[in-house]
N, C-alpha and C positions, 0 to 999 in steps of 0.2 A: 456167356458161360456158367453152367448151373454145376455146383461143386456138392450137390446131394448124392453122389455116388456110393456113399457108404461101403467103400471098400473093405473096411472093418468088419463088415458082416456076413463074411464066408459067403459072397455071391448073393446076397440079399441086396436089391437095389430099390431105393424109396421111390424114383422115377416110374419104374416098372411095375410098381405093387398096385393092384385096383383098389386097394384100401384105401387109397390117399386120393378122394375127390373132394374137395372144399367147395361148397357154395357159401356165397356171403352176398345177402340181401340187405339193404339199409335204406330205409326214407329220408333219412338225411344224408346229402352229399358231403363226401370228404373233402375239408379245405384244410391244407396244412396249416395257413394262416392264423385258424381258429385255436391252435395248438401254440401258445406263445412260448417259445423255447429261446436259450441263450440269455438268460435274464441275467441281471448282476444284482443278485437278492440282498448281498449285504454290503452294496453301494460303494465298493473298492477299486471300482473301474475294471476287475476282472469278472467276465460274463462266465456263465455256466461251462461254457467249453474251455475257457481258460483255466478255470478252477479245477476242474478235470484233470486237463494236462500237468497244472502245477501238483496237484496232490499224487498223481499216479506215476509220475516221473522217478525213476529209477535213480536219476542223477540231479544235481541241482539245475533249473531250469535258466534259461537266457531269457530274459523279458525285452520287449521292444522298448525304445527310446522314452517312450511316454509311461511304459510299465504297464499298460492295459492288456496286452497281450503277451504269447509265450512264441519265442522263435525258435528255439530248440531245446532238447531234452533226451530222456531215453525213456522209451515206451515199450513194454511188451505187447505184443499184439493179441487181442483177445481170441482172434479166430484162427490164426495160424503161428506156426512156432518161429517167430522172428522178432527182432526188435527194430523199432523205428525210433529217428533221430530227429528228424524234421517236423516241425508242426505244419508245416505246409502240405507234407506229405500223407499225414493222417485225418481221419475224421473221427469226431465223437458219434458214434452209432446209437442209435435206441434199439436195445436189444430186441424189445417187442416193438416193433415199428407204428409209428403214431397212426397210420392207417390201419394196421390190424387192431390197435386200441380201439379205433374209432368204430370200426366194423364188429367188433366184440361186446359193445356196450358202452364205451366211451363218447359214442356220439350224443348221448343223453346227459353228459357230465356239465356241470356248470364251467364258466370261463375258468375258475381258479383251480378246479379240479384237473382239468386238462392241462392248464400251466403246471401244475405239481408234478403231474406225471410225465410230463416233455421234460423237466428238469430234474428228475429224481436219480439222483447218482447211481443207484442200484442198478436202474435200466439204461446206464450209458456206459459205453464201452471205448476204449480206444483201438482202432484199427487202420489198416492201409486203406486210403481212398478208393483204390481199385476193389477192395474186397466188400467195403460197404456198397459200392455201386454195383456189384454182383448180387448181392443179397437183396438190396432195394428195400421191398416192403413184404418180402415173403417170408413165410413161418417156416417151423421146422417140418413140415410137413413137403417143403418144395425146395429146400435150401438148408444143406449143413456143411461145417468144415468137413475138408477131406480126413484131416488126423483125427483117429478115435478119441483121445484125451478131449481134443479141444471140442469134439461134436457133443460128447457125454457132457462136458461143462455147459455148453451152449443149452443142450434140452433140458437140463435140469433148471438152469437159471430162468430158461423162457418159462415153464411151469410155475416157478417161485413167482415171477413178476405176476402173472396171468391171476394166480391165486391171490397175490398181496392185494391187488386191485378189484377182485372179484370180477374178472373178465370172463366173457364165456370162451371156454375151451371147445372149440370146434371138432366136430368129429374125425376131421382129417389129421387135425394137432394131435387129438387123443390116439388115433390109430398110429401115428407115428411115434409117438412115447411109447406105447404098449409093444411095438415091434421093435424098438431101438433101445429102450432103456435096459432090457435083459443083458444086452452085451457089453453094457458100460460096468457091470456088477464084478 
């Protein structure tokens, strides 16, 4: 199910706009394993996923018996106006997906640069697993949260990350941004 209905745009629909046609060509085949993520940077047995859950919980988290994973907490969903309480029900999503980063110039990064991007807390958000599965590796030109406030936040953060890493902003992404962002003001 694609949520890019953009109901808040007074009838404009991202999916029906001929302005959104992305073409991505890359000589280097994408391989998720090349983007080392969920590392334990501070060697405290909590990987990036667990660190994000711990830092972003609105309530104290419950740790596993070993203390190396999060069992529960309370998290605001990044894409929809709801709270999550079970770590098993949430994913840590790459706001700009690894595949999109790969297709936008990251294919040519070093292993270390890929690892830094894959574990960058600014590019990681807490969301319900089902929303992460719906979004997949899609960008702002093909998938958006239905709620205007969440969609606007997502569009702005998307561009911020793309610029932070000097990633190519594809014409379909720029077109989506140019069409959608005025309704966010």
